[in-house]
C-alpha positions in Angstrom: 0.0 0.2 -0.2 2.6 2.3 0.8 4.8 1.2 -2.2 1.5 2.4 -4.4 1.2 5.7 -3.0 4.6 6.5 -3.2 5.0 5.1 -6.7 1.8 7.4 -7.4 3.4 10.3 -6.1 6.1 10.2 -7.9 4.5 9.4 -11.3 2.5 12.6 -10.3 5.6 15.1 -9.4 7.0 13.7 -13.0 4.0 14.2 -14.8 3.7 18.1 -13.6 7.5 18.6 -14.1 7.2 17.7 -17.8 3.9 19.9 -18.4 5.8 22.7 -16.4 9.1 22.0 -18.9 6.6 21.5 -21.9 4.7 24.7 -21.5 8.1 26.7 -20.7 9.4 25.3 -24.3 6.3 26.2 -25.9 6.3 29.9 -24.8 9.8 30.2 -25.8 8.8 29.1 -29.3 5.8 31.8 -29.2 8.0 34.6 -28.5 10.2 33.3 -30.8 7.7 33.2 -33.5 6.1 36.9 -32.4 9.4 38.2 -32.4 10.1 37.2 -36.0 6.8 37.7 -37.6 6.7 41.8 -36.0 10.4 41.8 -37.7 9.4 40.7 -40.8 6.5 43.0 -40.9 8.2 46.0 -39.5 6.3 46.0 -36.5 7.4 46.5 -33.2 7.0 43.5 -30.6 5.9 45.3 -27.4 6.9 44.0 -23.9 9.0 41.5 -25.5 7.2 38.2 -24.3 3.9 36.6 -24.9 0.7 35.5 -22.7 -1.0 32.3 -22.4 -4.7 32.8 -22.4 -6.2 29.3 -22.8 -4.5 25.4 -22.8 -6.5 22.3 -23.8 -6.2 18.9 -25.3 -6.8 18.1 -28.7 -6.4 14.6 -30.2 -4.5 14.0 -33.7 -3.9 11.1 -35.6 -0.5 10.6 -33.3 -2.7 10.6 -30.1 -3.2 13.7 -27.8 -1.4 16.8 -27.9 -1.6 20.3 -26.2 -3.0 23.2 -27.7 -1.9 26.6 -26.1 -3.2 30.1 -27.0 -0.7 33.1 -26.6 -1.7 36.8 -27.2 1.0 39.1 -27.5 1.3 43.2 -28.2 2.7 45.4 -31.0 2.7 48.6 -32.2 2.9 50.1 -36.0 5.4 52.8 -36.1 5.2 53.1 -32.3 1.8 54.3 -32.3 -1.1 51.9 -30.3 -1.5 48.7 -28.9 -2.6 46.1 -31.1 -3.2 42.2 -30.4 -1.7 39.0 -32.1 -2.3 35.3 -31.6 -0.5 32.4 -31.7 -2.4 28.6 -31.6 0.2 26.0 -31.4 -0.6 22.1 -31.3 2.3 20.8 -29.3 5.2 22.4 -31.0 3.3 22.9 -34.7 2.0 26.2 -35.5 -1.8 26.1 -36.0 -2.7 29.5 -36.2 -0.9 33.1 -36.2 -3.2 35.9 -36.5 -2.8 39.9 -36.0 -5.2 42.2 -35.0 -6.7 43.5 -39.0 -9.8 41.5 -39.1 -9.9 38.6 -41.0 -5.9 38.6 -41.6 -4.2 36.0 -41.1 -0.4 35.9 -40.5 2.6 33.0 -41.5 5.8 32.7 -40.2 7.4 33.9 -43.2 5.8 37.3 -43.0 2.7 36.5 -45.9 -0.9 36.8 -45.1 -4.3 35.2 -46.5 -7.9 36.8 -45.7 -9.0 32.9 -46.0 -9.6 31.2 -42.3 -8.2 28.7 -41.3 -9.4 25.4 -42.5 -10.3 22.8 -40.1 -11.0 19.9 -41.2 -12.4 18.1 -37.8 -14.4 21.6 -37.2 -17.6 19.6 -35.5 -15.8 17.6 -33.3 -13.3 20.1 -31.7 -14.6 23.7 -30.3 -11.9 26.2 -32.0 -10.3 28.8 -29.8 -11.3 31.9 -30.3 -9.2 35.4 -29.8 -11.6 37.7 -28.4 -12.4 40.9 -30.0 -10.1 43.8 -28.5 -12.1 46.6 -27.8 -10.2 50.5 -28.8 
């Protein structure tokens, strides 16, 4: 009985440590992505960091993956604050969106007006960034 309780405790501590380290790695990746996107578009990346807004689990063909939504602030020509979003599925980029309505950006700096495609839209409630009021 004591052995199984100790094993359960060690497993729980290991799982929490893994979750914390994986979250730190995802945040570093999102910060680099936001910084790169801002540099390529000639925007100023404000505060030098991203903030975790939502986290969930999503099933993919390879198993369960953690889905995280990060927000960041940027400025055009030093005036105003605008909001950007990055959604990561594990370490894969699912979506990068800037404050412009219906504009989605890619890491290479290009943009598209088309909504992101979701082949399993009916099975998963998508993360939708809240609209910022000015």
